[in-house]
N, C-alpha and C positions, 0 to 999 in steps of 0.2 A: 855831203852828197847832194847833188842837184836833184830836186824832185821832178818827177814826170808830171806834166800838166795834163790831167785826165778829165775828159768829159764823161760824166755818168748820166746816161740817158734812160729814163723810165717814165711810164705813164701812157700818154697817147690817147687816142679816141676809140680804140677797139673795145669789143665786149670783154676783153681781159685787162682793162685798165687797172682795176683794183689789185689784181694779182701782180701786175707789173710794178705798181707803186710799192706794194709790200716787199717784193723781191728787191727793188731798188733801195729801199731803206735798209734792209738787212745787209745788202752788199756794201752800202756806205759805211755802216757800223763796223763791218769786218775788214775793210781796206786799211792798210797800214799807212796812216797819214804822215809818217816820217818819210815815206817813199813817194807819196802822191800829193800834188796840189789839185784838189778835186773841185770841179765846177759841175753843178747839177742842172739838167735840162729836162723839161717835160714837153714832148713834141706837140701836145695840145696847144701850148701857148708860146713855146720858146724856140721855134725853128729859125725865126729871123735872128734872134740873138746868137744861136748856135752858128749860123752862117757868118755873122760878123766876127765871132770869137775864133773861128776855126784856124786862122793863121797863127794864133797864139796858143794852140793846143797841140799836144804830142800824140794823143791816142784817145779813142773813145771806147767805153765799155757800154754796150747796148743791152739793157735788161728790159727788153720789150717782148710782148707775146701777141700773136694774132696779126690782123691786118694793119698795115702802115708801119710795122716795126719788125715783124718776123718774115715778111713776105718778099723782101727785096726792095721795097720802096725807100725806106730810110737808108738802106745800104747804098742805093744808087746816089742819094744825096751826099752821103759821106764820101763816096768815090769822087764825085764832082768837086767836093771841097778839098780833096787830097788829105783827108783825115783817116788814118788807119783805125781799124776796129776789130774786135774779136769775132771769131765765127765766120760763117759762110758769107759769100758775096751775093750779088744780085741773082745769079743763075741758081745756085744751090738753095738759096732761101726761097725763091719762087717755086722751084720744083718740089721741095719738101712740103711747102704749105698746100700745094694742090694735090689732094688725095687721088685724083684720077691719073694725073701724069706720073706721080710717084709709083702708083701701083703698076703702071705699064713698064716703068724702068726697073722695078724690082723683078718683074717677070723676065724681062730681057737679060737681066743679070743671073737668071737661073734660080731665083728665090721663090718660095711658095707663098701664095696669097689666097685669101678667101674668095669664093665665087661672089660676083657683084654685078649690080646694074647701076647705071647712071641716068638720072631723070632731070628734065628741065622744068622749071617753074612755068606754069601756064599750059603745059601739054596735058592731054587726057591721060588719066591714071587708070591702069588696069590692075587693080589690087589682086584679083585672083590670078592674073598672069604672073605677077611678081611671086606669089605664093607657089605657083607651079614650077617656076624656074629655080627659086632659091629655098623653098620650104619656109617653115616658121619654127622657131623665132628668127628674126633678122635684126640687124643693127642699122640704124638710119643716121647719117651724118651729113652736115653741110660739107661740100667739097673743100671750101676755103676757110675753115675755122680751126682753132686749136683748143687745148685745155678742156676737151669734152664739151665745148659750147654747142648747144643745139642737138646733142646726141641722145637718142632714145633706143630702147629695145622693145620690139613688138612681137608678141606671141599670138595675136589674133588679128583679123582683118581690121577691126575697129581701132586697135592700137596702132596698126600700120598706117591707117588714114590720119590719125592724130599726130603720129610721129613725123609723117611727111609734111604736114602743115607746119609743125614746129620747125623743122629743118629748113623749109622754104622761107620761113621768116628770117633766116640768117643768110641765105645764099640763093642765087637763081638756079644753081645746079646742086643736086643731092646724090649722095651715094647710098645705096641699099645693099648690104652684104650679109651673107649667111653668118649666123652667130656660131662662133667656135668656142665650145666648152672645153677649157683646158687650163693649164697653169700659165698665168700671165707673168712675163718677165720683161725687164727692160735692160738694154745693153748700151753702156756709154762708150764713146770713142774720144780719145784725146790726142791731138797732134796735127801737124801740117804734112810735111813729106813723109815723116816717120810716124805711124799711127800706133797707139796703144789701146787695146780693148780692156776696159775696166771690169772689175767684178760685177756680175749680174745682180740685179735687185729683183726679188719676187714680190708681187703685189697681191695681197689677199684682202679683198673687200669683206667687211663684216656681213653676217648672214642676212641683214635687212636689205642688202644691195645685190641685184642680179648681176651687175658688172661694174666696171670702174668708171662710173659716170662723173659729172661735175661735182656733185655733192660728196660722193665717195672719195674723190680726189682731194678736196679742200676742207671738208669738215673735220675738225680735230677728232681723232679716234675712230673715224669711219672706216679706215683701212689699216691693215698691218703691212709693214714693209720689211722684208727679210733680206739681209745682205751679208754674205753671199747667198744667192738663191739655193734652194734645196734640190739641186739637180745633180745627177751623177757626172763624173768628170768628162765623159765623152760628150754628153748633151751640152754641158757647160761650154766646152771648147767649140762645139758646132754653133751654138747661139752667139758666141763672141765673134766667130768668123762671119756669121750672117750680119752682125752689126757692122763689121768692117766693110763687107760687100755693099750693104745698103748705103753707108756713108760715101763710098766711092761712086756708086751708081748715081747718086743724086748730086755729085760734084760738091760735096760739103767740104768745109775747111775748119780747122781749129778744134772743133768739138761737135758732137751730136749725141742724141740718145734715141735708140730705135726700140719701139715696143713690139713684143712678139707674143704669140700663143704657142705653147708646147702641148701637143695632143697626139697620143698614140705613136710616139716616136718621131713625129714630124714637127717642124717648126714653121709657123706662118708669120709673116711680117705684117704688122698692122699699119704703122706709120713711123716717120722719123721726125724728131724735133731738132731744129737747128739752134734754138735758144731755149734749152731746157730750163725748168724752174730753178731759180737760183737763191732760194733761202737756204740757211744752213742745214735744214732738215729735208730739203728737196731730194729727189731721187738721184740726180747726177752728183751733187755734193756727197751724198751718202756713199755712192760707189767710189768716188775719189778718195774719201776718207778710208775706205777699206783697202785702197791701194797705197795708203800712206800720205795722202795729201789732205791736210786740214783745210777748212774753208778759206782762210786768208791766203794760204799757199796756192790753192787752186786758182783764186783770182789773180795772184801774181803770175801764175803759169799762163792763164788765158791772155793776160796783157803782153807777156813775152811773145806768145804765138802771134798776137795781132801785129807786133812790130817786126816779125820775121819777114824778110824779103822772099818772094816766090822764086 
């Protein structure tokens, strides 16, 4: 059997570099090397080499998070090189990375989202005005970051001021949204023309964390993940349909993972990830495993989807 010549791309310069490198290493270990001739590239140093090698490669597996890898920039380069890759293209990647545009598209698709304000770096901040519109607590997020980078929860005006300063350290535009206290679940979607909604994963941060922030997400033992989520059948189906709707609304391809809050019978969409974490124990691989796809099989499937013609 002729091996597929595969470019495994991980690393980069974003705030999520270490997460990407860790995922990339676990993906490398899980790939069936009887099927793939694997070349590894770190965009921090290897973009020129990737461009030179592209004509001799069959497909790319992009295990990148954050800017420069998940926002459409790298996808645009791969399109120009004519190298197929798993996941969303330039448009879907850029839309999902931008929390402002994605929130607008969710609403246009009929999905519920939290009340929010968007602020620019350098403009005068009216902390009491924010409190009057959204109440407290609120969650503060850079508009163009992932993996909970720069995210804080503020229950007082002082915490709001500190949280805004932290978020503006990562982005010129910041989202402030009402804090929704409910059950956090995430819904994976797999496929191109024909989409499959994977089993939901419920995320339960330990008591020392107010919400699923960066430390709660990546510190071992900081959160408990339950798959399938402990929701009734009707709510489960509704959340899976919302994941599919979000995927389509953002023009995603291949796979995605949409984070949601279930509260008082309603389901609110938080955000969609176009390159979900890809260690064997990450949320999307957990959901795939519950659907019968072990980690190496999931990687095979993503590569098959990358090579499908639109």
